[in-house]
ZAMARGU-4260 file (C-alpha; in steps of 0.2 Angstrom, whole numbers, plus 5000, padded with zeros to 4 digits):
<rodrens>
0) 4989/4671/5204 | 4998/4658/5193 | 5011/4655/5207 | 4997/4653/5220 | 4988/4640/5209
5) 5004/4631/5206 | 5007/4630/5225 | 4989/4625/5228 | 4990/4611/5216 | 5007/4606/5222
10) 5001/4604/5239 | 4986/4594/5234 | 4997/4583/5224 | 5009/4581/5239 | 4994/4576/5249
15) 4988/4563/5237 | 5005/4556/5235 | 5006/4554/5254 | 4989/4546/5255 | 4991/4535/5240
20) 4996/4517/5243 | 5014/4512/5238 | 5014/4504/5221 | 5030/4499/5211 | 5029/4510/5195
25) 5048/4511/5191 | 5047/4502/5174 | 5033/4513/5168 | 5042/4529/5173 | 5058/4523/5164
30) 5049/4521/5148 | 5040/4537/5150 | 5056/4546/5153 | 5064/4538/5138 | 5049/4543/5127
35) 5049/4561/5133 | 5068/4562/5130 | 5066/4556/5112 | 5051/4569/5109 | 5062/4583/5116
40) 5077/4578/5105 | 5065/4578/5090 | 5058/4595/5094 | 5075/4602/5096 | 5081/4596/5079
45) 5065/4603/5072 | 5068/4620/5080 | 5086/4620/5073 | 5080/4615/5056 | 5068/4630/5057
50) 5081/4642/5062 | 5093/4637/5048 | 5078/4638/5035 | 5078/4657/5037 | 5060/4659/5044
55) 5051/4675/5046 | 5057/4687/5060 | 5042/4684/5071 | 5046/4665/5071 | 5064/4669/5075
60) 5058/4680/5090 | 5047/4665/5096 | 5062/4653/5095 | 5074/4666/5103 | 5062/4666/5119
65) 5054/4649/5118 | 5068/4638/5111 | 5072/4622/5120 | 5091/4624/5120 | 5103/4638/5122
70) 5109/4635/5105 | 5092/4636/5097 | 5089/4652/5106 | 5106/4660/5102 | 5104/4655/5083
75) 5087/4662/5083 | 5092/4678/5092 | 5107/4680/5080 | 5095/4680/5065 | 5084/4694/5071
80) 5085/4710/5062 | 5068/4719/5066 | 5071/4732/5079 | 5053/4731/5087 | 5055/4712/5089
85) 5073/4714/5096 | 5066/4726/5109 | 5052/4714/5113 | 5065/4699/5114 | 5077/4709/5125
90) 5063/4714/5137 | 5058/4695/5139 | 5076/4688/5140 | 5082/4701/5153 | 5085/4691/5169
95) 5080/4674/5160 | 5093/4671/5146 | 5109/4680/5148 | 5116/4673/5131 | 5101/4679/5121
100) 5101/4695/5130 | 5119/4699/5125 | 5116/4694/5107 | 5100/4705/5105 | 5109/4719/5114
105) 5123/4719/5102 | 5111/4717/5087 | 5102/4733/5094 | 5118/4742/5096 | 5123/4738/5078
110) 5106/4744/5072 | 5108/4760/5082 | 5126/4762/5075 | 5119/4759/5057 | 5105/4771/5060
115) 5117/4784/5066 | 5129/4781/5051 | 5114/4782/5040 | 5108/4798/5048 | 5125/4806/5047
120) 5126/4800/5028 | 5109/4808/5026 | 5114/4824/5034 | 5130/4825/5023 | 5119/4822/5008
125) 5108/4837/5013 | 5123/4848/5016 | 5130/4844/4999 | 5113/4848/4991 | 5112/4864/5000
130) 5130/4868/4996 | 5127/4865/4977 | 5111/4875/4978 | 5121/4890/4987 | 5134/4889/4974
135) 5122/4889/4960 | 5115/4905/4967 | 5132/4913/4972 | 5139/4927/4962 | 5157/4923/4968
140) 5165/4915/4952 | 5182/4913/4960 | 5188/4895/4960 | 5170/4891/4954 | 5174/4875/4944
145) 5186/4868/4957 | 5173/4870/4970 | 5160/4861/4959 | 5172/4847/4956 | 5175/4845/4975
150) 5156/4844/4977 | 5154/4831/4964 | 5168/4820/4972 | 5160/4822/4989 | 5143/4817/4982
155) 5150/4802/4973 | 5155/4795/4990 | 5137/4797/4997 | 5126/4795/4981 | 5123/4776/4985
160) 5107/4775/4995 | 5101/4793/4990 | 5083/4795/4986 | 5077/4800/4968 | 5072/4817/4975
165) 5089/4820/4982 | 5098/4815/4967 | 5086/4826/4956 | 5089/4841/4968 | 5108/4839/4967
170) 5109/4836/4949 | 5098/4851/4946 | 5109/4862/4956 | 5125/4855/4948 | 5117/4858/4931
175) 5114/4876/4935 | 5132/4877/4941 | 5138/4870/4925 | 5127/4882/4915 | 5135/4896/4926
180) 5152/4889/4922 | 5148/4889/4903 | 5142/4907/4905 | 5158/4913/4914 | 5168/4904/4901
185) 5158/4912/4887 | 5160/4929/4895 | 5179/4926/4896 | 5179/4920/4878 | 5169/4935/4873
190) 5181/4947/4883 | 5196/4938/4875 | 5188/4940/4858 | 5184/4958/4861 | 5202/4961/4866
195) 5209/4952/4851 | 5197/4962/4840 | 5203/4978/4849 | 5221/4973/4846 | 5217/4970/4828
200) 5209/4987/4825 | 5224/4995/4834 | 5236/4986/4823 | 5226/4991/4808 | 5225/5009/4813
205) 5244/5009/4817 | 5249/5001/4800 | 5237/5013/4790 | 5243/5028/4800 | 5261/5024/4798
210) 5259/5021/4779 | 5249/5037/4777 | 5262/5047/4788 | 5277/5041/4777 | 5268/5045/4761
215) 5264/5063/4767 | 5282/5065/4773 | 5290/5058/4758 | 5304/5051/4768 | 5305/5034/4761
220) 5318/5029/4748 | 5307/5018/4738 | 5288/5022/4739 | 5276/5007/4738 | 5269/5002/4722
225) 5250/5005/4718 | 5247/4987/4718 | 5255/4985/4736 | 5245/5000/4742 | 5229/4993/4735
230) 5232/4976/4742 | 5236/4984/4759 | 5219/4994/4759 | 5209/4978/4754 | 5217/4967/4767
235) 5216/4980/4781 | 5198/4984/4776 | 5193/4965/4778 | 5203/4965/4794 | 5194/4980/4801
240) 5177/4973/4796 | 5181/4956/4805 | 5188/4965/4820 | 5172/4976/4821 | 5159/4963/4819
245) 5148/4960/4835 | 5157/4973/4845 | 5155/4991/4849 | 5168/5003/4840 | 5170/5020/4847
250) 5166/5035/4837 | 5184/5042/4837 | 5191/5025/4833 | 5179/5023/4818 | 5182/5041/4812
255) 5201/5038/4813 | 5200/5023/4802 | 5188/5031/4790 | 5200/5046/4788 | 5215/5036/4787
260) 5208/5024/4774 | 5201/5038/4764 | 5217/5047/4763 | 5226/5031/4757 | 5212/5028/4745
265) 5214/5046/4738 | 5232/5043/4736 | 5230/5027/4726 | 5216/5035/4715 | 5226/5050/4712
270) 5241/5040/4706 | 5230/5029/4695 | 5224/5045/4687 | 5242/5051/4686 | 5247/5035/4677
275) 5232/5037/4665 | 5238/5055/4661 | 5256/5051/4659 | 5256/5051/4640 | 5247/5068/4639
280) 5259/5076/4651 | 5273/5069/4641 | 5266/5077/4625 | 5264/5094/4634 | 5282/5093/4641
285) 5289/5089/4624 | 5282/5105/4617 | 5294/5115/4627 | 5313/5112/4624 | 5323/5105/4638
290) 5332/5118/4648 | 5322/5133/4641 | 5312/5144/4653 | 5294/5144/4653 | 5287/5157/4642
295) 5270/5166/4644 | 5255/5162/4635 | 5258/5173/4621 | 5274/5162/4616 | 5267/5145/4620
300) 5249/5147/4615 | 5233/5147/4624 | 5230/5129/4620 | 5244/5122/4629 | 5240/5131/4646
305) 5222/5126/4644 | 5227/5108/4642 | 5238/5108/4657 | 5224/5116/4668 | 5212/5103/4662
310) 5224/5089/4667 | 5227/5096/4684 | 5208/5097/4686 | 5206/5079/4681 | 5221/5073/4692
315) 5214/5082/4708 | 5230/5078/4717 | 5227/5078/4736 | 5236/5093/4744 | 5241/5083/4759
320) 5254/5073/4749 | 5270/5079/4741 | 5268/5084/4722 | 5276/5072/4710 | 5286/5078/4696
325) 5273/5077/4682 | 5261/5087/4693 | 5274/5101/4696 | 5276/5102/4677 | 5258/5104/4674
330) 5256/5117/4687 | 5271/5127/4679 | 5262/5125/4662 | 5245/5130/4669 | 5252/5146/4677
335) 5255/5154/4660 | 5242/5168/4658 | 5230/5169/4644 | 5226/5184/4634 | 5215/5196/4642
340) 5197/5191/4640 | 5182/5198/4646 | 5178/5189/4663 | 5160/5188/4669 | 5160/5193/4687
345) 5150/5181/4698 | 5136/5186/4711 | 5147/5187/4727 | 5132/5188/4738 | 5124/5172/4731
350) 5141/5164/4731 | 5143/5168/4750 | 5126/5162/4754 | 5129/5146/4745 | 5145/5143/4754
355) 5137/5146/4770 | 5124/5133/4766 | 5137/5121/4760 | 5147/5123/4776 | 5131/5119/4786
360) 5127/5104/4775 | 5145/5097/4777 | 5144/5099/4796 | 5127/5090/4797 | 5135/5077/4785
365) 5150/5074/4796 | 5138/5072/4811 | 5127/5059/4802 | 5142/5049/4796 | 5149/5049/4814
370) 5133/5043/4820 | 5132/5030/4806 | 5116/5037/4799 | 5117/5031/4781 | 5100/5037/4775
375) 5101/5055/4781 | 5119/5056/4776 | 5115/5051/4758 | 5102/5065/4756 | 5114/5078/4764
380) 5128/5072/4752 | 5117/5074/4737 | 5112/5092/4743 | 5130/5097/4746 | 5135/5091/4729
385) 5121/5101/4721 | 5126/5117/4730 | 5145/5114/4726 | 5141/5114/4707 | 5133/5131/4709
390) 5149/5138/4716 | 5163/5146/4706 | 5181/5139/4706 | 5186/5151/4719 | 5172/5147/4731
395) 5174/5128/4728 | 5192/5127/4732 | 5190/5128/4751 | 5178/5114/4752 | 5186/5102/4739
400) 5197/5093/4752 | 5183/5092/4765 | 5170/5085/4752 | 5182/5073/4746 | 5185/5066/4763
405) 5167/5065/4767 | 5163/5057/4751 | 5176/5043/4755 | 5169/5042/4773 | 5151/5040/4765
410) 5157/5026/4753 | 5165/5017/4768 | 5149/5019/4778 | 5139/5013/4764 | 5150/4998/4761
415) 5150/4994/4779 | 5132/4997/4782 | 5127/4985/4768 | 5139/4972/4775 | 5132/4975/4793
420) 5114/4978/4791 | 5110/4963/4779 | 5112/4950/4792 | 5102/4961/4805 | 5088/4963/4792
425) 5088/4944/4789 | 5087/4942/4808 | 5073/4954/4809 | 5063/4944/4795 | 5066/4928/4805
430) 5060/4936/4821 | 5045/4943/4813 | 5041/4926/4805 | 5044/4918/4822 | 5032/4931/4830
435) 5019/4927/4818 | 5018/4909/4824 | 5017/4913/4843 | 5000/4913/4851 | 5004/4928/4863
440) 4993/4942/4869 | 4988/4953/4854 | 4993/4969/4863 | 5010/4963/4867 | 5011/4956/4849
445) 5006/4972/4841 | 5019/4981/4852 | 5033/4969/4847 | 5028/4971/4828 | 5030/4989/4830
450) 5047/4987/4838 | 5053/4976/4824 | 5047/4988/4811 | 5055/5003/4820 | 5071/4993/4821
455) 5070/4990/4802 | 5068/5008/4799 | 5083/5012/4810 | 5094/5001/4799 | 5090/5013/4784
460) 5079/5001/4774 | 5085/4989/4761 | 5089/4990/4743 | 5085/4972/4742 | 5067/4971/4737
465) 5065/4953/4740 | 5071/4955/4758 | 5059/4969/4760 | 5045/4959/4753 | 5049/4945/4765
470) 5049/4957/4780 | 5032/4965/4774 | 5024/4948/4772 | 5029/4942/4789 | 5023/4958/4797
475) 5006/4956/4789 | 5005/4938/4794 | 5010/4943/4812 | 4997/4957/4813 | 4983/4946/4806
480) 4977/4939/4823 | 4978/4956/4831 | 4965/4963/4819 | 4951/4953/4827 | 4957/4958/4844
485) 4957/4977/4840 | 4940/4975/4831 | 4933/4968/4848 | 4942/4981/4857 | 4934/4994/4847
490) 4917/4987/4851 | 4922/4987/4869 | 4926/5005/4868 | 4909/5009/4860 | 4901/4999/4874
495) 4911/5008/4887 | 4906/5025/4879 | 4888/5020/4880 | 4890/5016/4898 | 4898/5032/4902
500) 4884/5041/4893 | 4871/5032/4904 | 4881/5037/4919 | 4881/5055/4915 | 4862/5054/4911
505) 4858/5045/4928 | 4869/5057/4937 | 4861/5072/4929 | 4844/5065/4933 | 4849/5063/4951
510) 4855/5081/4952 | 4839/5088/4945 | 4827/5077/4955 | 4835/5076/4972 | 4826/5084/4987
515) 4842/5092/4994 | 4835/5099/5011 | 4829/5081/5016 | 4841/5070/5007 | 4851/5056/5015
520) 4868/5063/5013 | 4877/5046/5015 | 4867/5039/5000 | 4872/5055/4990 | 4890/5052/4995
525) 4889/5033/4990 | 4881/5038/4973 | 4896/5050/4971 | 4909/5036/4975 | 4899/5023/4964
530) 4898/5035/4949 | 4917/5038/4950 | 4921/5019/4951 | 4909/5014/4937 | 4916/5028/4926
535) 4934/5022/4929 | 4928/5004/4926 | 4921/5009/4909 | 4938/5009/4900 | 4945/5009/4887
540) 4936/5022/4876 | 4940/5032/4861 | 4949/5048/4867 | 4940/5060/4855 | 4923/5053/4858
545) 4926/5053/4877 | 4932/5071/4878 | 4914/5079/4878 | 4908/5066/4890 | 4922/5068/4902
550) 4919/5087/4903 | 4900/5084/4906 | 4905/5071/4920 | 4918/5082/4928 | 4905/5096/4928
555) 4891/5085/4936 | 4904/5079/4949 | 4909/5096/4953 | 4891/5101/4956 | 4888/5086/4968
560) 4905/5089/4976 | 4899/5107/4980 | 4883/5101/4989 | 4892/5087/4998 | 4906/5099/5004
565) 4893/5111/5011 | 4885/5097/5021 | 4902/5091/5026 | 4907/5108/5033 | 4890/5110/5042
570) 4893/5093/5050 | 4911/5097/5054 | 4904/5113/5063 | 4893/5102/5074 | 4907/5090/5078
575) 4918/5105/5083 | 4904/5111/5095 | 4904/5093/5102 | 4923/5094/5104 | 4921/5111/5113
580) 4908/5104/5125 | 4918/5089/5129 | 4933/5100/5133 | 4922/5109/5145 | 4918/5093/5154
585) 4936/5089/5157 | 4935/5100/5173 | 4917/5099/5177 | 4910/5093/5193 | 4903/5081/5199
590) 4913/5068/5189 | 4898/5056/5187 | 4887/5069/5178 | 4902/5074/5167 | 4904/5055/5162
595) 4886/5054/5158 | 4886/5069/5148 | 4902/5063/5139 | 4893/5047/5134 | 4878/5057/5128
600) 4890/5067/5117 | 4897/5051/5110 | 4880/5046/5104 | 4877/5064/5096 | 4894/5062/5087
605) 4888/5045/5080 | 4872/5053/5074 | 4881/5067/5064 | 4882/5064/5045 | 4896/5065/5032
610) 4912/5074/5034 | 4928/5076/5026 | 4940/5061/5031 | 4955/5072/5035 | 4945/5085/5045
615) 4935/5071/5054 | 4951/5062/5060 | 4957/5079/5067 | 4941/5082/5076 | 4939/5064/5082
620) 4957/5065/5089 | 4952/5081/5099 | 4936/5073/5105 | 4944/5057/5109 | 4957/5066/5120
625) 4944/5076/5129 | 4934/5060/5133 | 4950/5051/5138 | 4954/5065/5150 | 4936/5064/5158
630) 4937/5045/5160 | 4955/5047/5166 | 4948/5057/5181 | 4938/5042/5185 | 4953/5031/5184
635) 4962/5043/5196 | 4948/5043/5208 | 4947/5024/5207 | 4966/5024/5210 | 4964/5035/5226
640) 4950/5024/5231 | 4960/5008/5229 | 4974/5016/5239 | 4961/5020/5253 | 4955/5002/5252
645) 4973/4996/5254 | 4976/5007/5269 | 4960/5002/5277 | 4964/4983/5273 | 4981/4986/5282
650) 4973/4993/5297 | 4959/4980/5299 | 4971/4966/5295 | 4981/4971/5310 | 4965/4970/5321
655) 4960/4954/5313 | 4977/4946/5317 | 4974/4951/5335 | 4957/4944/5335 | 4963/4928/5328
660) 4976/4927/5342 | 4963/4932/5355 | 4950/4919/5349 | 4964/4905/5349 | 4969/4910/5366
665) 4952/4910/5374 | 4953/4928/5379 | 4941/4934/5392 | 4925/4944/5387 | 4932/4961/5390
670) 4946/4959/5378 | 4935/4952/5365 | 4923/4967/5368 | 4937/4979/5365 | 4942/4970/5349
675) 4924/4970/5344 | 4923/4989/5347 | 4939/4992/5336 | 4932/4982/5322 | 4915/4992/5323
680) 4925/5008/5320 | 4929/5002/5302 | 4915/5001/5289 | 4916/4985/5279 | 4911/4994/5264
685) 4928/5003/5264 | 4937/4986/5263 | 4942/4974/5249 | 4931/4959/5245 | 4943/4947/5253
690) 4946/4958/5268 | 4928/4961/5270 | 4924/4942/5270 | 4938/4939/5283 | 4931/4954/5293
695) 4913/4947/5293 | 4920/4930/5298 | 4930/4937/5313 | 4915/4947/5319 | 4904/4932/5318
700) 4917/4922/5328 | 4919/4936/5340 | 4900/4937/5342 | 4899/4918/5345 | 4914/4918/5357
705) 4905/4932/5367 | 4889/4923/5368 | 4898/4907/5373 | 4907/4917/5387 | 4890/4925/5392
710) 4882/4908/5392 | 4896/4901/5403 | 4894/4915/5415 | 4875/4913/5416 | 4877/4894/5418
715) 4889/4897/5432 | 4877/4909/5440 | 4863/4896/5438 | 4874/4882/5445 | 4878/4893/5460
720) 4859/4897/5463 | 4854/4878/5461 | 4868/4873/5473 | 4863/4887/5485 | 4845/4882/5484
725) 4850/4864/5490 | 4857/4872/5506 | 4843/4885/5510 | 4829/4894/5501 | 4835/4909/5490
730) 4829/4927/5493 | 4820/4933/5478 | 4828/4950/5479 | 4845/4942/5475 | 4840/4934/5459
735) 4837/4943/5442 | 4821/4952/5440 | 4815/4942/5425 | 4814/4927/5436 | 4800/4934/5446
740) 4789/4937/5431 | 4787/4919/5427 | 4768/4913/5430 | 4772/4897/5438 | 4782/4904/5453
745) 4767/4901/5464 | 4762/4884/5458 | 4769/4868/5465 | 4786/4863/5459 | 4790/4845/5453
750) 4809/4844/5453 | 4809/4828/5444 | 4799/4836/5430 | 4811/4851/5430 | 4826/4839/5429
755) 4818/4829/5414 | 4814/4845/5405 | 4832/4851/5407 | 4838/4835/5400 | 4827/4836/5385
760) 4833/4853/5382 | 4851/4848/5383 | 4847/4832/5373 | 4854/4821/5388 | 4847/4804/5392
765) 4836/4802/5408 | 4836/4787/5419 | 4826/4772/5414 | 4814/4774/5428 | 4810/4792/5421
770) 4808/4786/5403 | 4789/4785/5404 | 4787/4802/5412 | 4800/4810/5399 | 4789/4803/5385
775) 4774/4811/5392 | 4783/4828/5394 | 4789/4827/5376 | 4771/4823/5370 | 4765/4838/5380
780) 4778/4849/5373 | 4774/4844/5356 | 4756/4848/5359 | 4759/4864/5366 | 4771/4869/5352
785) 4757/4864/5339 | 4744/4874/5348 | 4755/4889/5353 | 4755/4905/5343 | 4773/4908/5347
790) 4787/4896/5351 | 4801/4899/5364 | 4814/4911/5359 | 4828/4898/5362 | 4833/4883/5372
795) 4843/4894/5383 | 4828/4905/5388 | 4818/4889/5392 | 4833/4883/5402 | 4833/4899/5412
800) 4814/4897/5416 | 4817/4880/5422 | 4832/4886/5433 | 4821/4900/5440 | 4807/4888/5444
805) 4820/4877/5453 | 4829/4890/5463 | 4813/4900/5467 | 4803/4885/5473 | 4794/4886/5490
810) 4805/4883/5505 | 4794/4868/5509 | 4799/4859/5494 | 4816/4851/5493 | 4825/4842/5479
815) 4835/4827/5481 | 4854/4827/5478 | 4852/4815/5463 | 4839/4827/5455 | 4850/4842/5458
820) 4865/4833/5451 | 4855/4828/5435 | 4850/4846/5434 | 4868/4852/5435 | 4874/4839/5422
825) 4861/4844/5410 | 4865/4863/5411 | 4884/4859/5409 | 4880/4850/5393 | 4871/4866/5386
830) 4888/4874/5384
</rodrens>
């Protein structure tokens, strides 16, 4: 449109220039050109200044397209960075400004490259975040720290430009990884410390065992001093305690240490007693001359033998160690017999019974010490010592070494327990104090309080009254908030108990007042379910108070269950009868009646009341299978019917194809009649809907074609009669019988009127000269049609009457050739 206007105005300007008188305007044009050039230069300078002033992107886009010079447009295009504006500029510059187009295209490519690099960087960030999160969840600790260091180095290269959310996710994952590393390192350190402690304990056991073995074998040239042995025991004891702290020591290992240290301690204590008795031993030894043989008590005296035996009892030298010389001397002095004195015979049966009891107590004591149960061990040791005092020397002797060993083990355990349990008891106090300050669920708090108290008991209590008072005070403070809760819970139990009493009362009233012969069993079943649900909801309750109510409730439910089960069994019998009836219908004929009866059975099934769920499912499956079998027969018959329809369609479609071909080829009437007969042999009701429609369509077309052919045949006959009438009168015996029955046969014939009437029937025009008469005939026909009771059957019947009138006209009347031709033309147009 714009181009058209420019051409229009250009042509008009050209015409004006041609018609205008020639005037000399050269000076004025020179001044105007100079002014325009100056204005253009000013605008260019202004645009360059605007480009250099870093204007908005929209302004640069305008200059890139509308700049006055290529330099302005290029500079403006070089400053564009907005992608949308770049696309707009490159679209407008394409084909107009190649320089701007290239600059903008390069800028867009740079933006795409930058975006691709940014996308690649973003994808790498996401991959690193995912790798860090996967490593935080991974159980594989091989090269865990080097892998984390690699991730950190890779993240450092892409961290710039990452969002706060990405940085938070990566830092969170790496923090979890560092925590995992610290856990692994801590585990490794703990394993290393455990191994070091195990090595320390092994070295302690080896050193103590080696020392004990040497002392027992007496194969050392210079035995260790008591000071050295005592220092060894103390240092190894401290070493054992440190190596056993915060670790599990096996029972055999602890037993070995206890027995070894107890043996060495017995050796040291025995030597200490021996050193204290050295002066007395020397005094007894001096009383016998050197080199003389030991004499009996009669020569040395009873007093010396008694003193030797007393010293031996005080020394209690361990039998596992070699006897030193002073002990051997004492044993020799003690062997001298005293004068015969009356000896009181002990009660052997009692002594044997006490020995059995002592053996049992020592076995239990050994087990308690092995399990580190200090409190029961203490009581067992006390009982054993009391029984040992009641034994004579002969029965005491077999238990002496064993009691001495167990006494040492008890002392060790007591020292160790005191050393080990005090920190644990302090920790329990701290836990209880912390628990008292925590606002947690009262049930959980009470359970936790009980756990801590049980743990305190398992430690054997404490001899420190202040520590016990601290624990007791913390326990009371922790349990104080629970008191109100359990008081409220007690009230709730009473309310629930009252609710259950009401349920029992209502259930009992229902059982007594229900009209069982006419009751709605579904309602009864719902009452049963509701009672159970409400009973279950009324919880907690006091067990003792609820016991009689529970028995009453169970008894009432049992009574209701009995009645419900009776009704369920009765209904199940009814459904079983329905299943049997349905199974009989599986083979019943006719099928339509069987289907109707099956539907009635389904209605009866729905009307039956309550049944047991499992039994109902079994019966329903059987009933469903029977109904499915019945309706499957219908499906089978439908399938057979469909197959018959398909077969009929195939046969009829062949005939229809032949009919289509015959209709297209304008076949004669005999062939069409034959096809019509073939189609009539097939019932349209046995066909599918689409084939039936085609069947009806083809039959209609065949009928139309037959009528047309019949019409053509009749028109040919009529034409022949008319032409024959033009040559000579027609014998009435050679025309159809119906022609002779028309009333007008004996009346005068107007061939012009017959031709006009035929033209009216054929809707053909009449000559101008006959228009008036044609109008009169049409008015007459209209009047006759209004007054007549019946109308003509068809235009063809009317035409046949006109032809009959024409052909059977009297011989004295003749039609002109023009009228005859008009009659023939009108008849031909009827086809």
